[in-house]
Steps between C-alpha positions, in 0.01 A plus 500: 500500500618850419460794735458715190133600460272521199297820477171399341278774351152424368174692543293178477446406864407137433795434265741682730391288798532178299850592376614590852391155621685334210822685581468416869443131426816508286694659791560823307461813718243738352356844576178588320373841386183611324668789316841598367548810713489299823755252365735778383509637853656168605779517241852640514821438304600240759176300468594133514204338324294512180177664382201314350228725361189485288508729195135612498438706815330836565698817575844343446523208261776237497699674225519824696588304814780324308642837387493636855666187642772530236555863602565384858729214392495363145627161627196427719327211315144576388261225385183616323174302498311574182180411316512375143440844350790653695771261380652752251523752783671242723746411225599865468551505879732199466705691242515791745637276775210327673596158635206296366130504416241234574196487269161434659365248567811346649592215733622644829799263484624693196472831683672364810784351294553833326492680836765267639725567200448873552592472867814306416599760240445779753714311752784481246464869414524605865790259566690640202441854622641412839798332334563805283484721809748271672726516194480880501598500866783261417641749250547746785614232743185529710370144502339376817209306359200407709142608560433319828444719808842402640684622190294818470577573866872429444518745207310763698737462796801519269374826352447642848851423626699532175546874523510519880875423502473252788681168525290200398512128577349279229387155610425228249566140409748397231391614155227744608678803352672673791762666279227620265320666792827660613568626147153652476538670839815664365341588165196657664708700750669839481830312468403342166761699308777362721667158527324187618756257646397141574705280733426133567606455861505120462744501208781733608856380433643452852857598417417838351151565635597788728699682232229427241231656718678778687794584277866539586720800577878501432754777513519509119165364381141465615255230395132581524272232644157399375317669787666832421386467137141511625556850646196719429325188370362172636681203654326163469614230743361170376482191724595714799415207731802310359757771567797397720536638850782746412288650222197540725703719736641706215157547343356614831747789497404586142133507595540696824773746404468508119876465470752238395862438600710384203770244578814692604323834538540712811168681478155380399337615179143633499249346261146608410310174455153360484538140623266227378556151640337172406453184702323167478226442761626398842766759577358530853596135555857588398498774762366260762777246444775762481577482126378852432543814708181628658619863489569472126151359437339778704693758298410343165138433586378860483253404226436138401347400167390139467474344153239223501600165346309378197305242700342790693394682183399222264259727314804692368665192350317493161570868431860478618557180303355663189744787530797267560390282207498799262832619641661157448359475146644842414842408641510170310349643179222240508122507479302511822376142551145397575462385859291184534293366792791297647725804523214706644441232761869504592491879529199480730606206718876544541613686813789681324760487779739686267235767446534738202844364409359147474199626306731677254691176442171318439408766240834451324448123488153555356641723224759232422222242473617301798245326721457647846711335765290325761592548866786277605390161627700553816345838573356530850140617469277581796188290540274802448673574169466140389128510581462824302675351198294181518176697521595715199593189300166332581303808394694523173438132421126543561489812281681314222257210526194730499639731229480792740130460580475672837172346614612145422839561667336640815269199517785253454716675760197546732585865549261794539535772238682758718751245635566372148583845361700594810718196436538591131618847601738370766662253264505740205288267285326654196193288424489632144825316422314170528200582280506346153 
């Protein structure tokens, strides 16, 4: 079932009522109107459904309604219901961009099938618009894709703190995009014209780490360190929880005093920095067992931004995957592949422990025509997750067997309507994929 509605307009009360019942029995959401003006008030350029209208109506006929819908958004599908004498008019509407016309008398199955095709086309149009918007953002380096409340809140919080010039601690699992968030904080700040220096605290070369970070002062020559190069700009400290003890003490001085002491120097050097640090979840446990300094965490943790893992924002996965798929196809100079039901099921059911990075790799494999890798047989999966996967698999098998007939599937699964559709939403199952 689609959440996208059909707007049905017909001034014949009896026919309108009968068509509403037919749509409802077919599990197609419908809103009915007796005149075009009332339906137009419901429409906007972001409308996510399709319009079905009779042609012969008083005040505003179907042709005028079609023109007004096209003025709002010419890609909203419009299906016209027409009597025999109005077929030439309907054909001219098709040439002008109408989606379809259904000549009376018609079997309601034909109208419903056309409506479903219109809904699917509208879904593709809106998905492509979102992908184009994501691609436009990508051109300016401002990609943080997601429309779930958690991602909207994250972007809002980032905007609020980006120009406040306060230190920020970013918390997120592997592959969630911590460096991307740090980069955007710099790009949206007043320091955007200055240098952004990224340091991976877990991958510093031990022998030269101090000189590499803080620089070196000799009587005849001076070597600038990486922290000094971030002067007037932003310093990003990735995997801060993995920094060695000596570095934690040195970084505390940088944070508190905004100065560094190059190796061999007699006096410290002032630096003007905005510090952004990133950590995996659980840094408080590192403080508790003595592996990370509590005073350093308190100093870093002025503002904390948490990036949700993919499993907490599953509704974002299709859009994000679509963007990554187009990006991979562009990089490899290949066509964007069609994604079948098996790949969609994998997208919906997999927990994505590697988050966006793992999803990007899956997109690249799809572009290369390689079958999705199944979770490793030795993977430890919680019982609740196994139950969820089993339930999703059972529902998919029933939908395949019933060709996506919702009423038959509900009866076979012995589920009430609301529970059935709640489970479809939770598992990311599109019932239309199973209809022949």
